[in-house]
C-alpha positions, 0 to 999 in steps of 0.5 A: 531476442525480441523486440523490448516493450517500450513505456506507453507515452502516458501524460501524468495530467489528466485535465488542467482546470486553470491552476489546478492539475488533475493527476491519475496518481491522486484519481487512482487513489480517489477510485481505490477510496470509494470502492472500499467504501462501496465494500465495507457498506456492503459489509456493514449492511449484513445483519449482525454486522455490529457496523453502520455505513456510518461508522464505516464512513467515519473509520475511512476516513480516519485512515485516509487521513493516515494513509496521507500524513503517514506515507508522507512523514514515512517517504521522508524520513526513510527514504530521504532523511537527508533532505529532511535533516538540510530543509524541514520544509521537504517533509511539505514539499508534496508537489514533488510526490513521494509516498511510503506505504509503511509509513502510511501503514503506520498512519492507518494503525495510528487511526484506528487506534483512535477510533477503537477508542471512539467507539469502545472496540478492540484494535483488532476487531478495528483492522480485522475489518479493515485489513481486506479493504486495504489491498484495493489502494494498494493496488491503485497506488502501483497502478498510478506508480506505472502510470507515471513511470516511476518505480520501474524494476532492474534490468531484465531480458524477460519478454515483457522487459519494458523500456522507460522513458526516465530508467535508461535505453535498458530494458526492465521489469515493469515492478509496479504491475507485480505489485498492482497483482501482487499487493493490490488483486491476490491480496485483496481476493485472498482476504476478501474470500478468507474474511467471508466467514467468521475467524479468530479475532486478529487473524485477518490482520496477522494474514494481511501483515504475513502476505503483504510482507512477503509479496513487498520483499519477492517484488524487492529482488526485482525492484531497483533499488532507491538511488539515494540508499541502494542495497543496504549491506549490499544484499537487501533493500529498505523495502525488505528492511521494513517488510521484515517486521511485518511478516513476524508480526503476521506470524505472532498475530497468526499463532495467537489467533489460533491459540487464544483469539476467539470468534470475532 
């Protein structure tokens, strides 16, 4: 039997600047934001793109606000509603961490709708431009989860099973790395190369929803369920429940795009 891997003893804080603690988790999101900005500017600089760098900057700023605000609200509502009911101020306890992708997605959708109205573009035009950029932040965020030693997986006897400080003495799936690979790297590569050529309006957004929902649902089978929720009905996690509408919406959008979307 192979010796299990042990979680590297990362310090989640990079450096203390007086009362301010610079954390790896925050840095990962910052790296993801600037990487998305760089790639979006590359697309905007192409002749006939219909985008300016200023519009890209504004869009990503609104999107970043949507991720932060929506991610926090979603985490509290989806995963800790009992704490919110007991103390509504828990919503603002960001020092205790907690972000939800599905809440962040709702925040980004709201930001996109506002930006579409402001710039007189269609919502799907905005979505197709943004979708290939989102996996960068997702992947970096999952690396931040790994560095924090949180959101580890279920017990496993596979050779790469890892013992996490907060996960007990048994090896577990490093599910954060699975998600960083699937939701981050793989999803980015698929969407980036797929969107390199003109596509029917809505197809890129639909492909993002479908693939993310599938990847997240797959990893949920080896990710430890949230202790306060467990498996709903004894067989499905909250992450899978929230991903199912994404999968269905993605399929519907791809079908609509193939029939009526037209070239973006």
